[in-house]
C-alpha positions as CSV (number, residue, x, y, z in Angstrom):
1,X,-208.9,107.1,81.1
2,X,-207.8,103.4,82.1
3,X,-206.4,101.2,79.6
4,X,-208.9,98.6,78.3
5,X,-208.0,94.9,79.1
6,X,-208.5,92.2,75.9
7,X,-207.5,88.9,75.7
8,X,-206.0,89.9,72.2
9,X,-204.0,92.7,73.5
10,X,-202.8,90.2,76.8
11,X,-201.5,88.0,74.2
12,X,-199.7,90.1,72.3
13,X,-198.1,91.7,75.3
14,X,-197.3,88.2,76.2
15,X,-195.8,86.8,73.4
16,X,-194.1,90.5,72.5
17,X,-191.8,90.4,75.4
18,X,-194.1,91.4,78.7
19,X,-194.6,88.0,80.0
20,X,-197.5,87.9,82.2
21,X,-198.1,86.1,85.7
22,X,-198.7,83.0,84.6
23,X,-201.4,82.8,87.7
24,X,-204.2,80.9,86.6
25,X,-205.7,84.2,85.8
26,X,-206.7,86.3,83.2
27,X,-208.1,84.3,80.0
28,X,-209.2,80.9,80.0
29,X,-211.6,77.9,81.2
30,X,-214.7,77.8,83.5
31,X,-214.9,76.5,87.0
32,X,-215.2,73.1,85.2
33,X,-212.4,72.9,83.8
34,X,-214.0,71.5,80.5
35,X,-214.8,75.2,79.2
36,X,-214.6,78.3,78.7
37,X,-217.1,80.8,79.7
38,X,-217.8,83.8,81.1
39,X,-218.2,82.3,85.0
40,X,-214.4,82.8,85.6
41,X,-212.2,84.6,83.3
42,X,-214.0,84.6,79.8
43,X,-215.3,87.1,77.9
44,X,-215.9,89.4,80.6
45,X,-212.6,90.5,80.4
46,X,-212.6,92.4,77.6
47,X,-214.3,95.0,79.3
48,X,-212.2,94.9,82.5
49,X,-210.3,98.2,82.7
50,X,-207.3,98.7,84.2
51,X,-205.4,101.2,86.1
52,X,-203.7,104.1,84.8
53,X,-199.8,103.9,84.3
54,X,-198.3,107.0,85.7
55,X,-194.5,106.1,86.0
56,X,-193.0,107.9,89.0
57,X,-190.9,110.8,88.0
58,X,-188.8,112.2,91.1
59,X,-186.1,110.7,90.4
60,X,-184.5,109.7,86.8
61,X,-182.9,106.4,86.5
62,X,-178.8,106.5,86.4
63,X,-178.8,103.5,83.8
64,X,-182.5,103.9,82.0
65,X,-183.6,100.3,81.0
66,X,-185.6,99.1,78.1
67,X,-189.7,97.9,78.3
68,X,-189.2,94.4,77.6
69,X,-185.2,94.1,77.5
70,X,-183.8,95.8,80.3
71,X,-184.4,96.9,84.4
72,X,-183.4,100.5,85.3
73,X,-180.5,100.6,87.2
74,X,-179.1,103.5,89.8
75,X,-175.6,104.1,90.9
76,X,-176.6,105.9,94.2
77,X,-179.3,107.0,96.1
78,X,-180.7,110.1,96.3
79,X,-179.1,112.5,99.2
80,X,-182.6,113.9,99.9
81,X,-185.1,111.4,99.1
82,X,-188.6,112.1,99.1
83,X,-191.6,111.7,101.3
84,X,-194.5,109.8,99.2
85,X,-196.3,110.4,102.3
86,X,-196.3,113.4,104.5
87,X,-198.3,111.7,107.6
88,X,-198.7,107.7,108.1
89,X,-201.2,105.8,106.0
90,X,-202.6,103.8,108.7
91,X,-206.0,104.5,111.3
92,X,-203.9,103.0,114.3
93,X,-205.8,99.8,114.0
94,X,-203.6,96.7,113.3
95,X,-203.2,95.5,109.9
96,X,-203.1,91.4,109.6
97,X,-201.9,89.4,107.2
98,X,-200.5,85.9,105.7
99,X,-197.3,85.5,103.8
100,X,-194.2,83.7,103.2
101,X,-190.6,84.8,103.4
102,X,-187.2,82.9,102.3
103,X,-185.0,83.2,104.8
104,X,-184.2,83.0,108.5
105,X,-187.0,83.7,111.3
106,X,-187.7,86.6,112.5
107,X,-187.0,87.6,116.0
108,X,-190.3,88.7,117.5
109,X,-191.9,92.2,117.8
110,X,-190.0,93.3,121.3
111,X,-186.5,92.4,120.0
112,X,-187.2,93.5,116.4
113,X,-186.1,97.2,115.9
114,X,-187.0,97.3,112.2
115,X,-190.4,95.9,112.5
116,X,-191.0,98.4,115.2
117,X,-190.0,101.2,113.0
118,X,-192.1,99.9,110.2
119,X,-195.4,99.9,112.3
120,X,-194.5,103.3,114.0
121,X,-193.8,104.9,109.9
122,X,-197.2,103.2,108.9
123,X,-199.7,103.9,111.8
124,X,-201.1,100.8,112.1
125,X,-199.2,97.3,113.2
126,X,-198.2,94.8,110.9
127,X,-199.5,91.7,112.3
128,X,-198.2,89.0,109.6
129,X,-198.4,85.6,109.8
130,X,-194.9,84.2,107.9
131,X,-195.0,80.6,106.5
132,X,-192.1,79.4,104.8
133,X,-192.3,79.2,101.4
134,X,-192.8,75.0,101.5
135,X,-195.5,75.2,103.9
136,X,-197.5,78.0,102.3
137,X,-200.1,75.9,100.7
138,X,-200.8,74.2,103.2
139,X,-201.3,76.7,105.6
140,X,-203.4,78.8,102.8
141,X,-205.7,75.8,102.6
142,X,-206.1,75.5,106.7
143,X,-207.4,79.5,106.9
144,X,-209.6,79.3,103.9
145,X,-211.0,76.2,105.5
146,X,-211.2,77.4,108.7
147,X,-212.7,81.0,107.2
148,X,-210.1,83.3,108.9
149,X,-208.6,85.1,105.8
150,X,-206.3,88.3,107.6
151,X,-206.9,91.9,105.8
152,X,-204.1,90.7,103.1
153,X,-203.0,87.5,101.9
154,X,-200.7,86.6,99.2
155,X,-201.9,84.5,96.3
156,X,-198.9,82.1,94.7
157,X,-199.4,80.7,91.2
158,X,-199.3,77.0,92.9
159,X,-202.8,77.7,95.0
160,X,-205.6,75.5,93.5
161,X,-208.9,77.5,92.0
162,X,-207.4,80.9,92.2
163,X,-210.3,82.8,90.5
164,X,-213.1,81.2,92.1
165,X,-211.4,81.7,95.3
166,X,-210.5,85.7,94.4
167,X,-214.1,86.1,93.7
168,X,-215.6,84.9,96.7
169,X,-213.3,86.2,99.2
170,X,-211.6,89.1,97.8
171,X,-212.6,92.9,97.9
172,X,-213.5,93.8,93.7
173,X,-210.8,96.6,94.0
174,X,-211.7,98.1,90.3
175,X,-213.8,101.1,91.6
176,X,-211.2,102.1,93.8
177,X,-208.5,101.4,90.8
178,X,-209.5,101.2,87.8
179,X,-208.6,104.0,85.1
180,X,-208.0,107.5,86.9
181,X,-209.2,106.2,89.9
182,X,-205.6,105.1,91.1
183,X,-204.5,108.4,90.9
184,X,-204.9,108.4,94.7
185,X,-202.7,105.9,95.0
186,X,-199.5,107.0,93.1
187,X,-197.1,104.1,94.3
188,X,-199.4,101.7,92.6
189,X,-200.2,103.7,89.8
190,X,-196.2,103.2,89.4
191,X,-196.4,99.6,88.8
192,X,-196.4,98.8,84.7
193,X,-199.7,97.6,82.9
194,X,-198.3,94.3,82.4
195,X,-198.2,93.3,85.8
196,X,-202.0,95.0,86.3
197,X,-203.2,92.3,83.6
198,X,-201.9,89.2,86.4
199,X,-204.3,90.9,88.5
200,X,-207.8,90.8,86.7
201,X,-210.3,88.0,87.5
202,X,-213.8,87.1,85.7
203,X,-213.7,90.8,84.8
204,X,-212.7,92.5,87.7
205,X,-209.3,93.6,89.6
206,X,-209.1,91.1,92.4
207,X,-205.2,91.7,93.4
208,X,-202.8,94.0,94.0
209,X,-199.2,92.6,92.1
210,X,-196.3,91.8,93.5
211,X,-194.0,93.0,90.6
212,X,-190.5,91.8,89.3
213,X,-190.4,92.6,85.7
214,X,-187.6,90.8,84.0
215,X,-185.6,89.7,86.8
216,X,-187.7,86.5,87.1
217,X,-186.0,85.6,84.1
218,X,-183.1,82.6,85.1
219,X,-179.5,82.6,84.3
220,X,-176.2,80.7,84.8
221,X,-174.2,82.7,87.7
222,X,-170.5,82.5,88.0
223,X,-168.4,83.7,90.9
224,X,-165.7,85.8,89.0
225,X,-163.4,85.9,91.5
226,X,-163.0,82.1,91.7
227,X,-162.5,81.8,87.7
228,X,-160.2,85.0,88.1
229,X,-158.0,84.2,90.8
230,X,-158.0,80.3,88.7
231,X,-157.1,81.9,85.7
232,X,-159.5,80.5,83.7
233,X,-161.3,81.8,80.6
234,X,-165.3,82.0,81.4
235,X,-166.3,82.3,77.5
236,X,-168.9,80.1,76.8
237,X,-170.0,79.3,73.2
238,X,-171.1,75.7,73.2
239,X,-172.1,72.7,75.7
240,X,-168.5,71.8,75.6
241,X,-166.8,74.7,76.7
242,X,-169.3,74.8,79.7
243,X,-168.0,71.2,80.5
244,X,-164.9,72.2,80.1
245,X,-165.7,75.1,82.5
246,X,-167.1,72.7,84.9
247,X,-164.4,71.0,85.0
248,X,-161.6,73.7,85.8
249,X,-163.8,75.1,88.6
250,X,-164.2,71.3,90.4
251,X,-161.9,70.5,93.3
252,X,-163.4,68.0,95.4
253,X,-160.0,67.5,97.2
254,X,-160.5,71.5,98.2
255,X,-164.8,71.1,98.7
256,X,-165.5,72.8,95.8
257,X,-167.7,71.6,93.2
258,X,-168.6,73.8,89.9
259,X,-172.2,73.5,90.3
260,X,-174.3,74.4,93.3
261,X,-177.7,73.1,91.8
262,X,-179.0,71.2,88.8
263,X,-177.9,72.9,85.8
264,X,-180.7,71.1,83.7
265,X,-182.5,74.1,82.8
266,X,-179.6,75.9,81.2
267,X,-178.9,73.0,78.4
268,X,-182.4,73.0,77.9
269,X,-182.1,77.0,77.0
270,X,-179.2,75.9,75.2
271,X,-181.3,73.4,73.2
272,X,-184.1,76.0,72.7
273,X,-186.5,73.7,75.1
274,X,-186.4,75.7,78.8
275,X,-189.8,75.6,80.2
276,X,-192.4,73.6,80.3
277,X,-194.4,74.4,77.0
278,X,-193.5,76.2,73.4
279,X,-196.4,77.3,70.8
280,X,-195.9,75.3,67.8
281,X,-197.9,76.4,64.4
282,X,-200.4,78.3,66.7
283,X,-200.5,75.0,69.1
284,X,-199.3,74.9,72.3
285,X,-197.3,71.9,73.1
286,X,-195.0,70.2,75.8
287,X,-191.7,70.7,75.9
288,X,-190.9,67.9,78.4
289,X,-192.0,65.6,74.4
290,X,-189.2,67.0,72.6
291,X,-186.5,64.4,71.4
292,X,-184.2,67.4,72.8
293,X,-184.9,66.3,76.3
294,X,-183.1,63.3,76.3
295,X,-179.8,65.0,75.0
296,X,-180.7,67.5,77.4
297,X,-180.7,64.6,80.6
298,X,-177.8,63.0,79.3
299,X,-175.8,66.3,79.4
300,X,-176.7,66.9,82.7
301,X,-176.1,63.3,84.1
302,X,-172.8,63.5,82.4
303,X,-171.8,66.1,84.9
304,X,-173.2,65.2,87.2
305,X,-171.0,61.7,86.9
306,X,-168.1,63.8,86.6
307,X,-167.8,64.9,90.1
308,X,-169.1,68.5,88.9
309,X,-172.0,68.9,91.1
310,X,-171.9,69.0,94.8
311,X,-172.6,65.3,96.0
312,X,-175.6,66.4,97.9
313,X,-177.0,68.8,95.1
314,X,-180.1,66.0,94.7
315,X,-182.0,66.8,97.9
316,X,-180.4,70.4,98.7
317,X,-183.1,73.1,99.6
318,X,-182.5,76.4,97.9
319,X,-181.0,78.0,101.1
320,X,-178.2,75.7,101.0
321,X,-177.3,75.9,97.4
322,X,-177.0,79.9,98.1
323,X,-174.7,78.6,101.3
324,X,-172.4,77.0,99.2
325,X,-172.3,79.8,96.7
326,X,-171.7,82.4,98.6
327,X,-169.1,80.5,100.9
328,X,-167.1,79.1,97.3
329,X,-167.6,75.7,97.9
330,X,-169.7,76.0,94.3
331,X,-168.4,78.3,91.8
332,X,-171.5,78.1,89.4
333,X,-175.8,78.5,90.3
334,X,-178.9,78.9,88.2
335,X,-180.8,81.8,89.5
336,X,-183.2,84.4,88.7
337,X,-181.9,88.2,88.1
338,X,-183.1,89.3,91.3
339,X,-180.6,87.4,93.1
340,X,-177.8,89.3,91.2
341,X,-177.1,92.4,93.7
342,X,-178.2,90.4,96.8
343,X,-175.1,88.0,96.2
344,X,-173.3,90.6,96.7
345,X,-175.3,91.9,100.2
346,X,-175.2,88.7,101.7
347,X,-172.0,87.3,100.2
348,X,-169.9,88.3,103.3
349,X,-166.2,87.7,101.3
350,X,-163.8,90.0,100.4
351,X,-162.9,90.5,96.6
352,X,-166.4,88.7,96.0
353,X,-167.9,88.8,92.1
354,X,-170.5,87.6,90.3
355,X,-171.4,87.4,86.3
356,X,-173.7,86.4,84.1
357,X,-172.7,83.0,81.6
358,X,-174.1,84.2,77.9
359,X,-176.9,81.0,76.5
360,X,-175.3,79.5,73.7
361,X,-176.7,76.8,71.1
362,X,-175.8,73.6,72.9
363,X,-173.4,72.7,69.3
364,X,-172.8,76.5,68.9
365,X,-174.9,79.5,67.8
366,X,-177.1,81.4,69.8
367,X,-179.7,79.0,72.8
368,X,-182.9,80.8,73.7
369,X,-183.6,81.2,76.9
370,X,-186.8,81.9,78.4
371,X,-188.4,85.1,79.5
372,X,-189.9,85.2,83.7
373,X,-193.2,86.2,84.4
374,X,-193.5,90.3,85.6
375,X,-195.2,89.2,88.6
376,X,-193.6,86.7,91.5
377,X,-197.1,86.5,92.8
378,X,-200.4,88.8,93.6
379,X,-202.0,90.0,96.7
380,X,-205.4,90.2,97.9
381,X,-207.6,91.9,100.5
382,X,-210.0,90.1,102.2
383,X,-213.4,91.1,101.6
384,X,-214.3,91.0,104.8
385,X,-212.2,93.5,105.2
386,X,-213.6,96.0,102.7
387,X,-214.8,98.2,105.6
388,X,-211.3,99.7,105.7
389,X,-210.1,99.0,102.2
390,X,-208.7,103.0,101.8
391,X,-206.9,102.4,105.1
392,X,-205.4,99.1,103.6
393,X,-204.9,100.6,100.0
394,X,-202.8,103.9,101.6
395,X,-200.8,101.2,103.3
396,X,-200.3,99.0,100.2
397,X,-199.3,102.3,98.5
398,X,-196.8,103.1,100.9
399,X,-195.3,99.6,101.2
400,X,-195.0,100.1,97.6
401,X,-193.2,103.7,97.4
402,X,-190.6,103.5,94.6
403,X,-186.8,103.6,94.5
404,X,-185.8,107.7,96.0
405,X,-188.4,108.0,98.0
406,X,-187.7,107.7,102.6
407,X,-190.4,105.0,102.4
408,X,-188.7,102.9,100.0
409,X,-185.5,103.8,102.4
410,X,-187.0,102.6,105.4
411,X,-188.9,99.6,103.7
412,X,-185.8,98.5,102.2
413,X,-182.8,99.7,104.2
414,X,-184.3,100.2,107.9
415,X,-183.3,102.8,110.2
416,X,-179.7,104.9,109.5
417,X,-177.7,104.4,112.2
418,X,-179.7,101.1,113.9
419,X,-179.9,98.9,110.3
420,X,-178.0,100.9,108.3
421,X,-175.1,103.2,107.4
422,X,-174.2,105.2,104.8
423,X,-171.4,105.5,103.0
424,X,-170.7,108.0,100.4
425,X,-174.6,108.8,100.6
426,X,-175.4,105.0,99.9
427,X,-177.3,103.1,102.8
428,X,-175.2,99.8,103.5
429,X,-176.7,96.9,105.2
430,X,-175.5,96.3,109.1
431,X,-174.6,92.5,109.4
432,X,-176.2,92.3,113.0
433,X,-179.6,93.8,111.8
434,X,-180.0,91.5,108.7
435,X,-182.0,89.1,110.4
436,X,-184.9,91.1,111.0
437,X,-186.4,91.8,107.7
438,X,-189.0,88.5,107.2
439,X,-192.0,90.4,108.1
440,X,-193.8,89.0,105.1
441,X,-194.9,92.0,103.7
442,X,-192.4,92.7,100.9
443,X,-195.2,89.9,99.0
444,X,-198.3,91.8,99.9
445,X,-197.1,95.0,98.3
446,X,-193.9,96.0,96.6
447,X,-192.5,98.6,94.4
448,X,-191.0,98.1,90.8
449,X,-187.9,96.4,91.2
450,X,-184.7,98.2,90.0
451,X,-181.0,97.1,90.0
452,X,-179.3,98.9,92.9
453,X,-176.3,98.0,94.9
454,X,-175.2,100.7,97.6
455,X,-171.7,102.2,96.6
456,X,-171.0,100.5,93.2
457,X,-172.3,101.7,89.8
458,X,-170.8,98.9,88.5
459,X,-172.5,96.2,90.4
460,X,-175.2,97.8,89.8
461,X,-175.4,98.2,85.7
462,X,-173.7,94.8,85.4
463,X,-177.0,92.7,85.3
464,X,-178.9,95.3,83.4
465,X,-175.6,94.5,80.6
466,X,-176.4,91.4,80.7
467,X,-180.3,91.3,80.3
468,X,-179.2,93.4,77.2
469,X,-177.3,90.7,75.9
470,X,-179.2,88.1,76.5
471,X,-182.7,89.2,77.1
472,X,-183.3,89.7,73.0
473,X,-183.3,86.2,72.6
474,X,-185.4,85.7,74.9
475,X,-188.8,83.6,74.3
476,X,-192.5,84.2,77.0
477,X,-193.8,80.8,78.3
478,X,-196.9,81.0,75.8
479,X,-199.4,80.0,78.5
480,X,-198.4,83.2,81.2
481,X,-202.3,85.3,80.8
482,X,-203.7,81.7,80.2
483,X,-205.6,80.0,82.6
484,X,-206.2,76.2,83.0
485,X,-208.3,74.9,85.9
486,X,-206.7,71.4,85.6
487,X,-203.7,73.0,85.8
488,X,-204.6,75.1,88.8
489,X,-205.5,72.2,90.7
490,X,-202.8,69.9,89.7
491,X,-199.8,71.0,87.8
492,X,-197.6,72.1,90.4
493,X,-197.5,68.4,91.6
494,X,-197.1,66.8,88.0
495,X,-193.7,69.5,88.3
496,X,-192.9,67.5,91.8
497,X,-193.0,64.4,90.4
498,X,-191.4,65.8,86.9
499,X,-188.4,66.9,88.8
500,X,-188.3,64.3,91.1
501,X,-187.8,62.1,87.7
502,X,-185.3,64.3,86.6
503,X,-183.4,63.7,89.5
504,X,-183.2,60.1,89.3
505,X,-182.2,60.4,85.8
506,X,-179.5,62.9,86.9
507,X,-178.3,61.0,89.5
508,X,-178.2,57.9,87.8
509,X,-181.1,56.1,89.9
510,X,-182.7,55.8,86.3
511,X,-181.8,55.3,82.9
512,X,-182.3,58.6,80.4
513,X,-184.4,56.2,78.0
514,X,-187.1,55.9,80.7
515,X,-188.1,60.0,80.3
516,X,-190.2,59.0,77.1
517,X,-192.4,56.6,78.8
518,X,-192.9,58.6,82.1
519,X,-194.0,61.4,80.5
520,X,-196.3,59.9,78.4
521,X,-197.9,58.4,81.8
522,X,-197.6,62.4,82.6
523,X,-199.8,63.3,79.6
524,X,-202.4,60.0,80.3
525,X,-202.2,61.3,83.8
526,X,-203.7,64.7,83.4
527,X,-201.2,67.4,81.7
528,X,-202.8,66.0,78.1
529,X,-205.9,68.1,79.9
530,X,-203.9,70.9,80.7
531,X,-202.5,71.2,77.5
532,X,-206.1,71.2,76.0
533,X,-207.7,73.8,77.9
534,X,-204.7,76.1,77.8
535,X,-205.4,75.7,73.7
536,X,-209.1,76.1,73.6
537,X,-208.2,79.5,76.1
538,X,-205.1,80.7,73.1
539,X,-207.9,79.9,70.6
540,X,-210.1,82.5,72.4
541,X,-207.9,84.6,72.3
542,X,-207.4,85.1,68.9
């Protein structure tokens, strides 16, 4: 038996601690953007049958997580990992794809041993066009307009009109995956139900989840090794403590500043206004209209004026802020839980260490962090490729093989002796091959995330411990699981405009006082329509 998907069940799950991907999916408006009919995601979703959830039981976590509060963590990789697939899942024909990657450009196939190994293991050549994340929207628009969608393609939440697109151009996966049909694909069946709820469009399963669970939630990282070497007390009980820590960490004369990126959302969490939306008395409202925004902006601006942020921070891309943090020219960074173990992998600094700061109230007590969505994206299979659907799903299932399997080991760490070496039974990446991994396949199919750092149980468990301390106070974004047609087309642009306004204010180019009038203009220019559509969808979910 599968799980019946209802609006009420979705909202209860979302508001109860398991936020869903805010993809313009699931509950909401008709294609006109003015109503809530069945044409896109209305009442038909009440009858949608989700895949059964069949957790992988081939390995027991060393540090089991708690649903909604923490992620499974592992101290070691199994010495004899099992094979999820006895034979290669591919059919000898290439698998084409469109995806993105945040990182350096991969070497071509003839110079990429990782790519070659993946092709051999899968039994089909991966021919995936990989686009920088910032350019993905324009590339996707070109491909769809030219009717040249590949076998599989990534859907980012910023793309417009997602339900209509998937209903027109993607395979209906319901017959292949709903209920116990998913038992044919055990790795996909291992993905939690909350992530599959983000793949239902118009009452049908139209996508595969790229699950990240609780790891999309953001926190403030501190370079613990830098703080300890300076003899600093990293206890933060209010904003004043945080500002003092920033002052102690900043040494511009030594080319070091406290913060690698803007701390505005961390300060907002202290004021319980993080995220664009909040639920007040059963109505979704914009956090941008809250009076506390002026306090948050003034506080962040004060940090910038005091010289606690790298002077280039306002124009720096994420890759640059990562470099500053790794190199130690910045000691604090706002990022997701998924970055925790990755910082260690790519730091290259002896004695490197991080810790997560708490989220205190601005004047003491507790703040209010916002839960991230369980999916970072979804992927779909082109309707033109339905004649190969079972093969493509088997390849996706192989790519989603869980932690502890041979497939996961190859997928994440490449071949032993080529891409990694075993140290005390744990795979450790070799520096000379780290640039080969950007194939883009991790955004076409993926296993549930875990915390694992080879060779260190302590590092594997640290982020889980932080989750246990912070997430009980976290709240979900109330719009996750709801759909606004206007939002799917215009909210990304609104966010860009608001972020530009934030940067101008923090950088001293505009006064804090302009925030209120500018947000009023944003409301009149489309944000109010998005709110109206979200509230209409929310009312129908009750």
